[in-house]
Backbone bond lengths (Angstrom), bond angles and torsions (degrees), N, CA, C in turn:
res aa  C-N    CA-C-N  psi(-1)  N-CA   C-N-CA  omega(-1)  CA-C   N-CA-C  phi
1 X - - - 1.439 - - 1.518 107.77 -
2 X 1.303 117.35 126.95 1.456 120.29 -178.10 1.513 110.63 -81.35
3 X 1.328 118.82 151.66 1.448 121.18 -179.97 1.512 112.84 -57.32
4 X 1.326 118.49 -32.37 1.450 120.24 -177.95 1.519 112.69 -73.72
5 X 1.328 118.00 -17.16 1.451 119.45 -175.57 1.515 113.51 -83.79
6 X 1.312 118.89 -43.62 1.443 116.98 -177.17 1.507 113.96 -143.10
7 X 1.326 119.61 -27.66 1.459 120.36 -177.71 1.516 112.17 -67.39
8 X 1.330 118.69 -32.08 1.454 122.19 -179.74 1.531 111.21 -89.00
9 X 1.298 116.62 10.57 1.464 121.36 -175.42 1.516 111.65 -94.41
10 X 1.328 114.45 157.85 1.460 120.18 170.19 1.523 107.85 -122.22
11 X 1.320 115.16 146.63 1.461 121.26 174.50 1.517 106.48 -115.30
12 X 1.319 115.19 129.84 1.458 120.41 -179.04 1.520 110.34 -140.53
13 X 1.323 115.16 160.74 1.451 120.72 177.43 1.527 109.71 -67.10
14 X 1.314 116.78 138.95 1.464 121.39 178.83 1.524 109.97 -74.60
15 X 1.320 114.80 151.91 1.462 122.36 176.95 1.523 108.84 -125.06
16 X 1.317 116.44 166.30 1.467 121.23 -179.20 1.527 111.44 -55.53
17 X 1.320 117.84 -35.16 1.473 120.75 -179.60 1.536 112.15 -64.17
18 X 1.341 116.65 -18.18 1.469 121.24 -179.21 1.527 113.37 -83.50
19 X 1.315 118.39 -12.96 1.463 120.71 -171.25 1.533 113.91 -54.99
20 X 1.333 121.11 -44.85 1.471 118.79 178.18 1.534 112.51 -60.67
21 X 1.329 116.79 -38.94 1.467 119.93 179.66 1.525 110.66 -70.62
22 X 1.340 117.66 -36.95 1.468 120.45 175.81 1.524 109.87 -58.39
23 X 1.335 116.50 -43.93 1.462 120.03 179.61 1.531 110.93 -61.87
24 X 1.323 116.82 -42.41 1.464 121.01 179.63 1.527 111.32 -64.16
25 X 1.330 116.61 -46.42 1.470 120.72 179.70 1.529 109.83 -60.47
26 X 1.337 116.69 -46.80 1.466 120.69 -179.08 1.523 111.05 -61.10
27 X 1.312 116.67 -45.09 1.460 120.66 -178.83 1.529 110.91 -62.83
28 X 1.325 117.00 -48.29 1.469 120.80 -179.36 1.525 111.07 -62.54
29 X 1.322 116.79 -40.17 1.459 121.22 -179.63 1.530 110.95 -65.44
30 X 1.315 116.80 -45.91 1.465 121.04 179.83 1.531 110.47 -63.88
31 X 1.329 116.67 -43.29 1.465 121.35 -178.43 1.532 112.03 -64.57
32 X 1.318 116.82 -23.73 1.471 121.96 179.10 1.531 111.30 -53.40
33 X 1.318 117.13 -31.47 1.463 121.33 -175.17 1.535 113.32 -82.44
34 X 1.323 117.51 6.54 1.459 120.61 172.54 1.513 116.06 84.34
35 X 1.317 117.60 18.28 1.461 119.82 177.36 1.524 109.97 -65.55
36 X 1.342 116.10 146.39 1.461 118.99 -179.80 1.529 110.77 -75.45
37 X 1.326 115.34 165.91 1.461 121.13 -174.64 1.525 112.02 -62.20
38 X 1.330 117.54 -37.63 1.468 120.15 179.96 1.533 110.32 -61.17
39 X 1.334 116.95 -43.71 1.465 120.78 178.34 1.527 109.79 -64.41
40 X 1.330 117.14 -46.24 1.464 120.72 -179.21 1.527 110.99 -60.55
41 X 1.319 117.54 -39.76 1.467 120.60 177.43 1.524 111.01 -63.04
42 X 1.334 116.70 -36.12 1.464 121.49 -179.33 1.521 112.35 -68.89
43 X 1.325 117.35 -41.50 1.475 120.62 -173.67 1.526 114.35 -94.67
44 X 1.309 117.96 -11.66 1.471 121.60 -172.43 1.526 113.16 -49.78
45 X 1.316 117.93 -45.94 1.470 119.99 -174.58 1.533 112.79 -71.69
46 X 1.326 117.99 -14.41 1.467 120.59 -177.48 1.529 113.42 -98.73
47 X 1.310 118.60 -3.05 1.459 121.22 -170.98 1.522 114.12 -76.74
48 X 1.311 117.96 -40.44 1.469 121.35 -173.62 1.528 110.17 -110.86
49 X 1.322 115.96 154.78 1.467 119.42 179.60 1.526 112.22 -68.70
50 X 1.317 114.29 157.56 1.460 122.33 174.08 1.523 108.13 -94.80
51 X 1.311 117.11 166.40 1.465 121.11 -176.91 1.523 112.75 -55.38
52 X 1.323 117.72 -40.20 1.463 121.46 -179.20 1.521 114.12 -66.89
53 X 1.326 117.36 -15.37 1.457 121.78 -179.38 1.527 113.28 -93.21
54 X 1.316 117.79 -7.04 1.463 120.97 -176.72 1.528 111.93 -59.26
55 X 1.312 117.81 -33.67 1.472 121.45 -176.66 1.526 112.72 -69.68
56 X 1.328 118.53 -16.32 1.471 120.29 -177.85 1.518 112.84 -79.55
57 X 1.321 117.97 -13.20 1.456 121.09 179.59 1.509 111.58 123.54
58 X 1.319 116.72 85.83 1.458 122.50 176.45 1.522 106.90 -127.30
59 X 1.323 115.48 122.25 1.461 121.21 -178.18 1.519 109.71 -129.15
60 X 1.325 115.29 142.75 1.460 121.31 179.31 1.520 109.20 -113.70
61 X 1.317 115.05 153.84 1.458 121.29 172.81 1.520 106.55 -115.19
62 X 1.333 115.26 135.24 1.458 121.33 -179.35 1.518 109.98 -124.64
63 X 1.307 114.57 143.41 1.466 123.01 173.82 1.524 105.96 -121.84
64 X 1.311 116.44 116.60 1.459 119.94 -179.47 1.512 113.51 59.27
65 X 1.327 117.12 32.42 1.462 121.40 179.41 1.515 114.95 85.12
66 X 1.336 118.05 -5.05 1.469 121.86 179.24 1.523 109.63 -101.72
67 X 1.318 116.66 130.59 1.463 120.75 178.89 1.527 109.12 -69.18
68 X 1.331 115.18 126.44 1.462 120.17 -178.83 1.523 112.82 -118.60
69 X 1.315 117.23 -0.79 1.455 120.72 177.11 1.511 111.14 176.42
70 X 1.332 115.22 171.80 1.454 120.49 176.73 1.525 109.50 -163.50
71 X 1.322 114.70 163.20 1.458 120.47 168.25 1.515 107.94 -133.45
72 X 1.340 115.03 157.76 1.455 121.04 -179.67 1.523 109.77 -145.40
73 X 1.321 115.86 132.90 1.456 121.95 172.06 1.521 108.92 -97.93
74 X 1.327 114.97 154.27 1.461 121.00 179.83 1.527 108.22 -154.59
75 X 1.318 116.71 136.96 1.458 120.73 174.97 1.523 108.29 -88.15
76 X 1.331 115.23 124.00 1.463 121.91 -179.37 1.522 107.81 -126.29
77 X 1.327 116.78 119.43 1.469 122.17 -179.56 1.528 111.80 49.33
78 X 1.325 116.76 41.49 1.458 121.85 176.62 1.520 115.38 82.45
79 X 1.333 118.33 -2.83 1.470 121.59 178.72 1.521 109.70 -106.45
80 X 1.329 115.48 141.60 1.456 123.02 179.94 1.523 108.25 -85.90
81 X 1.327 116.84 119.11 1.464 123.24 -176.73 1.519 111.38 -116.09
82 X 1.326 115.82 138.48 1.452 119.98 162.64 1.526 103.32 -77.73
83 X 1.315 115.34 96.98 1.461 121.76 -172.16 1.522 112.11 -71.02
84 X 1.334 115.30 -35.22 1.462 117.96 179.73 1.520 110.68 -157.01
85 X 1.299 114.17 149.61 1.457 123.10 170.91 1.527 104.66 -148.18
86 X 1.316 115.42 107.39 1.458 120.97 -175.38 1.520 110.73 -125.01
87 X 1.325 115.21 144.16 1.466 123.32 178.26 1.528 107.19 -131.74
88 X 1.334 116.71 137.88 1.465 119.29 178.23 1.529 109.28 -60.64
89 X 1.328 117.26 145.96 1.470 120.40 -175.13 1.531 114.73 -52.05
90 X 1.314 117.61 -38.79 1.471 118.78 -176.82 1.525 113.07 -70.59
91 X 1.332 118.50 -10.16 1.468 121.77 177.91 1.537 112.44 -109.99
92 X 1.331 117.69 -1.73 1.461 120.12 177.81 1.530 108.36 -65.36
93 X 1.317 116.33 131.42 1.455 121.66 -179.27 1.522 114.45 87.13
94 X 1.327 117.22 6.61 1.475 121.72 -177.67 1.531 112.79 -107.88
95 X 1.318 118.42 7.43 1.455 120.93 179.61 1.515 114.90 94.74
96 X 1.317 117.78 -3.61 1.465 120.95 -178.39 1.531 110.79 -67.62
97 X 1.324 116.88 -44.74 1.458 120.59 178.43 1.517 111.94 -61.17
98 X 1.322 116.40 -41.73 1.466 120.33 179.24 1.529 110.77 -64.84
99 X 1.326 116.43 -39.61 1.471 119.00 178.34 1.528 110.52 -65.07
100 X 1.326 117.23 -41.83 1.465 120.41 175.96 1.525 110.78 -61.96
101 X 1.340 116.77 -42.12 1.461 121.64 179.03 1.523 110.84 -57.21
102 X 1.326 117.19 -49.26 1.468 120.45 -179.16 1.532 111.15 -60.98
103 X 1.310 116.25 -39.37 1.466 120.11 177.56 1.532 109.98 -65.01
104 X 1.328 116.86 -42.01 1.466 121.57 179.60 1.528 111.38 -62.69
105 X 1.326 116.87 -42.90 1.467 120.57 178.58 1.528 109.70 -63.01
106 X 1.315 116.73 -43.43 1.462 120.35 178.20 1.522 110.93 -63.31
107 X 1.330 117.31 -40.66 1.467 121.12 177.04 1.526 110.03 -60.39
108 X 1.323 116.97 -46.30 1.471 120.38 -179.67 1.528 110.38 -60.04
109 X 1.312 116.87 -43.83 1.480 120.09 178.09 1.521 111.21 -62.65
110 X 1.334 116.62 -46.51 1.469 120.94 -178.71 1.524 112.19 -61.23
111 X 1.314 116.64 -28.52 1.465 120.57 -179.16 1.533 111.22 -98.44
112 X 1.330 115.40 20.88 1.471 123.81 171.90 1.525 114.53 65.04
113 X 1.316 117.47 30.81 1.469 120.53 173.83 1.521 108.50 -96.37
114 X 1.315 115.62 126.14 1.465 120.47 -179.14 1.522 111.69 -83.09
115 X 1.316 115.89 -19.09 1.463 121.18 178.04 1.526 108.25 -157.33
116 X 1.312 115.24 168.56 1.457 120.42 169.67 1.518 109.00 -147.66
117 X 1.317 114.83 160.06 1.451 122.72 -178.58 1.527 109.21 -103.53
118 X 1.319 115.37 158.03 1.466 121.49 177.76 1.523 107.71 -138.45
119 X 1.316 116.83 121.12 1.460 122.30 169.26 1.521 104.35 -91.74
120 X 1.320 116.17 97.57 1.460 121.40 -167.55 1.521 112.86 -90.01
121 X 1.308 114.49 143.59 1.456 119.54 164.91 1.528 105.82 -66.18
122 X 1.326 119.08 140.21 1.466 119.83 179.51 1.532 113.26 -54.72
123 X 1.327 117.59 -32.93 1.465 120.92 179.55 1.521 113.11 -71.77
124 X 1.317 118.16 -20.53 1.464 122.30 -178.33 1.530 112.55 -98.74
125 X 1.309 117.77 -9.52 1.462 120.41 -175.46 1.528 112.33 -54.89
126 X 1.302 118.42 -46.69 1.466 121.24 -177.75 1.534 111.28 -60.13
127 X 1.314 117.40 -38.17 1.471 122.25 176.61 1.521 110.25 -57.02
128 X 1.326 116.87 -49.76 1.467 121.23 -178.57 1.527 111.82 -67.78
129 X 1.326 117.12 -40.32 1.461 120.08 178.56 1.530 110.61 -63.06
130 X 1.308 116.60 -41.12 1.466 121.62 178.85 1.529 111.35 -60.68
131 X 1.332 116.95 -30.89 1.464 121.70 -178.02 1.533 112.96 -92.77
132 X 1.327 117.04 7.11 1.453 119.96 171.88 1.511 117.37 110.25
133 X 1.315 118.23 -3.69 1.468 119.56 175.52 1.529 107.92 -71.61
134 X 1.315 116.28 158.77 1.461 119.12 175.14 1.522 108.74 -130.09
135 X 1.315 114.34 146.79 1.467 119.76 -179.63 1.524 108.91 -76.87
136 X 1.320 115.84 129.88 1.461 120.60 179.79 1.524 112.09 -118.12
137 X 1.323 116.96 -1.29 1.456 119.62 178.65 1.514 111.25 160.66
138 X 1.317 113.89 -161.04 1.459 121.97 176.99 1.518 107.89 -131.76
139 X 1.301 114.51 156.69 1.454 120.45 178.53 1.524 107.33 -135.70
140 X 1.316 117.36 141.25 1.458 120.73 177.71 1.521 107.44 -86.27
141 X 1.315 116.43 124.11 1.457 121.84 -179.79 1.520 110.15 -66.88
142 X 1.340 115.62 129.51 1.464 120.41 177.15 1.523 110.92 -69.13
143 X 1.317 116.44 -26.10 1.461 120.73 -177.04 1.524 111.56 -81.98
144 X 1.323 116.77 -50.72 1.462 119.64 -171.70 1.527 114.42 -105.92
145 X 1.342 117.98 -13.91 1.453 120.95 -178.93 1.516 114.77 76.58
146 X 1.326 118.15 5.35 1.467 120.89 179.43 1.522 109.58 -95.45
147 X 1.328 116.83 159.87 1.462 121.58 178.11 1.517 109.84 -82.30
148 X 1.332 115.37 135.42 1.455 121.97 -179.70 1.519 109.63 -123.18
149 X 1.328 117.30 145.52 1.463 120.00 176.55 1.536 110.20 -63.61
150 X 1.324 115.87 134.68 1.460 122.11 173.64 1.519 106.66 -106.51
151 X 1.327 115.96 120.23 1.452 122.22 -175.33 1.522 110.27 -117.66
152 X 1.329 115.22 159.83 1.457 122.00 176.70 1.531 107.55 -134.75
153 X 1.324 115.09 136.18 1.451 120.53 176.40 1.520 108.88 -120.78
154 X 1.329 115.59 124.95 1.464 121.72 176.38 1.518 107.76 -89.11
155 X 1.310 116.80 118.54 1.466 120.05 179.74 1.522 109.74 -68.30
156 X 1.323 116.56 129.25 1.467 118.87 178.03 1.525 110.24 -66.97
157 X 1.314 115.08 157.73 1.459 118.79 176.23 1.515 108.32 -63.59
158 X 1.292 115.95 163.23 1.469 122.43 -175.67 1.527 112.47 -52.23
159 X 1.336 118.80 -37.28 1.458 122.24 -175.84 1.532 113.49 -85.51
160 X 1.328 117.11 -15.76 1.463 119.66 -176.32 1.525 109.48 -80.91
161 X 1.319 117.61 140.41 1.476 119.72 179.07 1.526 110.91 -72.61
162 X 1.314 116.96 148.47 1.446 122.82 173.97 1.510 106.11 -95.90
163 X 1.346 116.58 122.32 1.467 120.05 -177.18 1.499 112.32 -84.32
């Protein structure tokens, strides 16, 4: 991992002023996977958290003052979900996503969640599986109507290392 990718980064809680940038980061990250414009237009409004969701756990990572990624938790039907984890295309593969993941797992533990769910983009599933999530089923996306991997991550105990 190069120093410019994650060691020189800061992670901080998101604020309402960050919402436009969160939307931009999410859109650029999703588009990285080659989705067509019609699909992107359909899902755009669902990618980033709304102001009322900031209190559930939304954190951004910045490199040199520029936001390069974020994650957001959201409670859906009583289950705690990692609703999003997005990294700008130029930082994908540089360790930024993994650093956000570790922060998210620590946040979940600190807020007394023993596990969380992930409605994964098919392109991101391998990333989550590599970090210890397991596939527990599929879910039909309300936005796009396609099937998405449904994953579950068991938070390690406080003393156990997060891989």
